[in-house]
ZAZA-163688 format. One line per 3 residues: their letters; for each residue x, y negated, z negated of N, C-alpha, C. Coordinates in steps of 0.2 Angstrom, whole numbers, plus 5000, padded with zeros to 4 digits. Each point is the difference from the previous one (the first is absolute). Layout:
// ZAZA-163688
a = X/Y/Z/X/Y/Z/X/Y/Z ~ ...
//
This chain:
// ZAZA-163688
xxx = 6161/4412/4866/5000/5006/5004/5000/5006/4996 ~ 5004/5000/4995/5001/5005/4996/4993/5002/4997 ~ 4997/4994/4998/4993/5001/4997/4995/5003/5005
xxx = 5001/4998/5006/4995/5003/5005/5001/5008/5001 ~ 5007/5001/5000/5002/5007/5001/4997/5004/4994 ~ 5001/4997/4994/4998/5004/4994/4992/5001/5000
xxx = 4997/4995/5002/4992/5001/5000/4998/5005/5005 ~ 5003/5000/5006/4999/5005/5005/5001/5007/4998 ~ 5006/5001/4996/5002/5007/4998/4995/5002/4994
xxx = 4998/4995/4996/4995/5002/4995/4993/5002/5003 ~ 4998/4996/5005/4994/5002/5003/5000/5007/5004 ~ 5006/5001/5003/5001/5006/5003/5000/5006/4995
xxx = 5003/4999/4995/5001/5005/4994/4993/5002/4997 ~ 4996/4994/4999/4994/5001/4997/4995/5004/5004 ~ 5001/4999/5007/4995/5003/5005/5002/5008/5000
xxx = 5007/5001/4999/5002/5007/5000/4997/5004/4995 ~ 5001/4997/4994/4998/5004/4994/4992/4999/4998 ~ 4997/4995/5003/4993/4999/4998/4996/5005/5004
xxx = 4996/5004/4996/4995/5005/5003/4993/4997/4998 ~ 4996/5001/5004/4993/4998/4999/4997/5006/4996 ~ 4997/4998/4994/4996/5005/4996/4993/5000/5002
xxx = 4997/5005/5002/4993/5000/5002/4996/5000/4994 ~ 4995/4996/4999/4995/4999/4995/4994/5003/5002 ~ 4998/5005/4998/4994/5004/5002/4994/4998/4995
xxx = 4994/5003/5002/4994/4999/4996/5000/5005/4994 ~ 5004/5005/5001/5001/5005/4995/5004/4997/4994 ~ 5005/4996/5002/5004/4996/4996/4996/4995/4996
xxx = 4996/4997/5003/4996/4995/4997/4995/5003/4995 ~ 4997/5006/5002/4996/5003/4995/5004/5003/4994 ~ 5006/5002/5001/5004/5002/4994/5001/4994/4996
xxx = 5002/4995/5003/5001/4994/4996/4994/4998/4996 ~ 4994/5000/5003/4994/4999/4996/4999/5004/4994 ~ 5001/5007/5002/4999/5005/4994/5005/4998/4995
xxx = 5006/4999/5002/5006/4998/4995/4998/4994/4996 ~ 4997/4995/5003/4998/4994/4996/4995/5002/4995 ~ 4995/5004/5002/4994/5002/4996/5003/5004/4994
xxx = 5005/5004/5001/5002/5004/4995/5004/4996/4995 ~ 5004/4995/5003/5004/4995/4996/4995/4996/4996 ~ 4994/4998/5003/4995/4996/4996/4997/5004/4994
xxx = 4999/5007/5002/4997/5004/4994/5005/5001/4995 ~ 5007/5001/5002/5005/5000/4995/5000/4994/4995 ~ 5000/4994/5004/5000/4994/4996/4994/4999/4995
xxx = 4994/5002/5003/4994/5000/4995/5001/5005/4994 ~ 5003/5005/5002/5002/5005/4994/5005/4997/4995 ~ 5005/4997/5003/5004/4996/4995/4997/4995/4996
xxx = 4996/4996/5003/4996/4995/4997/4996/5003/4994 ~ 4996/5006/5002/4996/5003/4995/5005/5003/4994 ~ 5006/5002/5002/5004/5003/4995/5003/4994/4996
xxx = 5001/4994/5003/5002/4994/4996/4994/4998/4995 ~ 4994/5000/5003/4995/4998/4995/4999/5005/4995 ~ 5001/5006/5001/5000/5005/4994/5005/4999/4995
xxx = 5006/4999/5003/5006/4998/4995/4998/4994/4996 ~ 4997/4995/5003/4998/4994/4997/4995/5002/4994 ~ 4995/5004/5002/4995/5002/4995/5003/5004/4994
xxx = 5005/5004/5002/5004/5004/4995/5004/4995/4996 ~ 5003/4995/5003/5003/4995/4996/4996/4996/4995 ~ 4994/4998/5003/4995/4997/4995/4998/5005/4994
xxx = 4999/5006/5002/4998/5005/4994/5006/5000/4995 ~ 5006/5000/5003/5005/5000/4995/5001/4994/4996 ~ 4998/4994/5003/5000/4994/4996/4994/5000/4995
xxx = 4995/5003/5002/4994/5001/4995/5002/5005/4994 ~ 5004/5005/5002/5002/5005/4995/5005/4996/4995 ~ 5005/4996/5003/5004/4997/4996/4997/4995/4995
xxx = 4995/4996/5003/4996/4996/4995/4997/5004/4995 ~ 4997/5006/5002/4997/5004/4994/5005/5002/4995 ~ 5006/5002/5002/5005/5002/4996/5002/4994/4995
xxx = 5000/4994/5003/5002/4994/4996/4994/4999/4995 ~ 4994/5001/5002/4995/4999/4995/5000/5005/4995 ~ 5002/5006/5001/5000/5006/4995/5006/4998/4996
xxx = 5006/4998/5002/5005/4998/4996/4998/4994/4995 ~ 4997/4995/5003/4997/4995/4995/4996/5003/4995 ~ 4996/5004/5002/4995/5003/4995/5004/5004/4994
xxx = 5005/5004/5003/5004/5004/4995/5004/4995/4995 ~ 5002/4994/5003/5003/4995/4996/4995/4998/4994 ~ 4994/4998/5003/4995/4998/4995/4999/5005/4995
xxx = 4999/5007/5002/4999/5005/4995/5006/5000/4995 ~ 5006/5000/5002/5006/5000/4996/5000/4994/4995 ~ 4998/4994/5002/4999/4995/4996/4995/5001/4994
xxx = 4994/5003/5002/4995/5001/4996/5002/5005/4995 ~ 5004/5006/5002/5002/5005/4996/5005/4997/4994 ~ 5004/4995/5003/5005/4997/4995/4996/4996/4995
xxx = 4995/4997/5002/4996/4996/4995/4996/5005/4995 ~ 4998/5005/5003/4996/5005/4995/5005/5003/4996 ~ 5006/5001/5002/5005/5003/4995/5002/4995/4995
xxx = 5001/4994/5002/5001/4995/4995/4994/4999/4995 ~ 4994/5000/5002/4994/5000/4996/5001/5006/4995 ~ 5001/5006/5003/5000/5006/4996/5006/4999/4994
xxx = 5006/4998/5002/5005/4999/4995/4998/4995/4995 ~ 4996/4995/5002/4998/4995/4995/4995/5003/4995 ~ 4995/5004/5003/4995/5004/4996/5004/5004/4995
xxx = 5005/5004/5002/5003/5005/4996/5004/4996/4994 ~ 5003/4994/5002/5004/4996/4995/4995/4997/4995 ~ 4994/4998/5002/4995/4997/4996/4998/5006/4995
xxx = 4999/5006/5003/4997/5005/4996/5006/5002/4994 ~ 5006/5001/5003/5005/5001/4995/5001/4995/4995 ~ 4999/4993/5002/5000/4995/4995/4995/5001/4995
xxx = 4994/5001/5002/4994/5001/4996/5001/5006/4995 ~ 5003/5005/5002/5001/5006/4996/5006/4998/4995 ~ 5005/4997/5002/5005/4998/4995/4998/4995/4995
xxx = 4996/4995/5002/4997/4996/4995/4995/5003/4995 ~ 4996/5005/5003/4996/5004/4995/5004/5004/4995 ~ 5005/5003/5003/5004/5004/4995/5003/4996/4995
xxx = 5003/4994/5002/5003/4995/4996/4995/4998/4995 ~ 4994/4998/5002/4995/4998/4995/4998/5005/4995 ~ 5000/5007/5002/4998/5005/4996/5006/5001/4994
xxx = 5006/4999/5003/5005/5001/4995/5000/4994/4995 ~ 5000/4994/5002/4999/4994/4996/4995/5001/4995 ~ 4994/5002/5003/4994/5001/4995/5001/5005/4995
xxx = 5003/5005/5001/5001/5006/4995/5005/4997/4995 ~ 5005/4997/5003/5005/4997/4995/4997/4995/4995 ~ 4996/4995/5003/4997/4995/4996/4995/5003/4995
xxx = 4996/5005/5003/4995/5004/4996/5003/5004/4994 ~ 5005/5003/5002/5004/5005/4995/5004/4996/4995 ~ 5002/4994/5002/5005/4997/4996/4997/4998/4993
xxx = 4994/4998/4999/4997/4999/4993/4999/5006/4996 ~ 4998/5006/5004/4999/5006/4997/5007/5003/4997 ~ 5005/4999/5004/5007/5002/4998/5002/4997/4994
xxx = 4999/4993/5000/5002/4996/4994/4996/5002/4994 ~ 4993/5001/5001/4996/5002/4994/5002/5007/4998 ~ 5002/5005/5004/5002/5006/4998/5007/5000/4996
xxx = 5004/4996/5002/5007/4999/4997/4998/4997/4993 ~ 4996/4995/5000/4998/4997/4993/4997/5006/4996 ~ 4995/5004/5002/4997/5005/4996/5005/5005/4998
xxx = 5005/5002/5004/5005/5005/4998/5005/4997/4995 ~ 5001/4993/5000/5004/4997/4995/4996/5000/4994 ~ 4994/4999/5000/4996/5000/4994/4999/5007/4997
xxx = 5000/5005/5005/4999/5007/4997/5007/5002/4997 ~ 5005/4998/5003/5007/5001/4996/5000/4997/4993 ~ 4997/4994/5000/5000/4997/4993/4996/5003/4996
xxx = 4994/5002/5002/4995/5004/4996/5003/5006/4997 ~ 5004/5004/5005/5003/5006/4998/5005/4999/4995 ~ 5004/4995/5001/5005/4999/4995/4997/4998/4993
xxx = 4995/4996/5000/4996/4999/4994/4997/5006/4997 ~ 4998/5004/5004/4997/5006/4997/5005/5005/4997 ~ 5006/5000/5003/5005/5004/4998/5003/4998/4993
xxx = 5000/4993/5000/5002/4997/4993/4996/5002/4995 ~ 4993/5000/5001/4995/5001/4995/5000/5008/4999 ~ 5002/5004/5005/5000/5007/4999/5006/5002/4995
xxx = 5005/4996/5000/5006/5001/4996/4998/4999/4993 ~ 4995/4996/4998/4998/4998/4993/4995/5005/4998 ~ 4995/5002/5005/4995/5004/4998/5000/5007/5003
xxx = 5001/5006/4996/5000/5006/5004/4994/5003/5003 ~ 4994/4998/4997/4994/5002/5003/4999/4997/5007 ~ 5002/4994/5001/5000/4996/5006/5005/5003/5005
xxx = 5006/5002/4998/5005/5003/5004/4997/5007/5003 ~ 4996/5004/4995/4998/5006/5003/4994/4999/5005 ~ 4996/4995/4999/4995/4998/5005/5004/4998/5007
xxx = 5005/4996/4999/5003/4998/5007/5004/5006/5003 ~ 5002/5005/4996/5003/5006/5003/4995/5004/5003 ~ 4994/5000/4997/4994/5004/5003/4998/4997/5007
xxx = 5000/4994/5000/4998/4996/5007/5006/5000/5005 ~ 5006/5001/4997/5006/5001/5005/5004/4993/5001 ~ 4999/4996/4995/5004/4994/5000/5006/5000/4997
x = 5001/5005/4995/5007/5001/4997/5003/5007/5002
//
């Protein structure tokens, strides 16, 4: 019974508060216009989404291009390092050739001048001996002493 009473009260209350909302042709037209505007907005959002996707694709292409440029710079750096090493090798080879040439020139002069120096020493020794012999003769012969004085040996 309580249940029946509850149901009756609820139906009575719903009838009290329930008002019938009139749905007119104008409301229908408004709804149609609203739906078309919503569809237009949806298509615009779809177009915007497509544009963003295109922009994302462009950014991906730009990122790939930057990666290619980075790889190219790395290749150029490696090549420059190789060229610098080659240049250092060439400079070292040139310095070595110059050092060997100077060393050869010094060695050649020493080996070439060594016999001349020895011969010069021998000649100076002989000259000293000859001067001694001439001075001894000059002590015994006065004419010979005058001749040596005239030449500048005494």
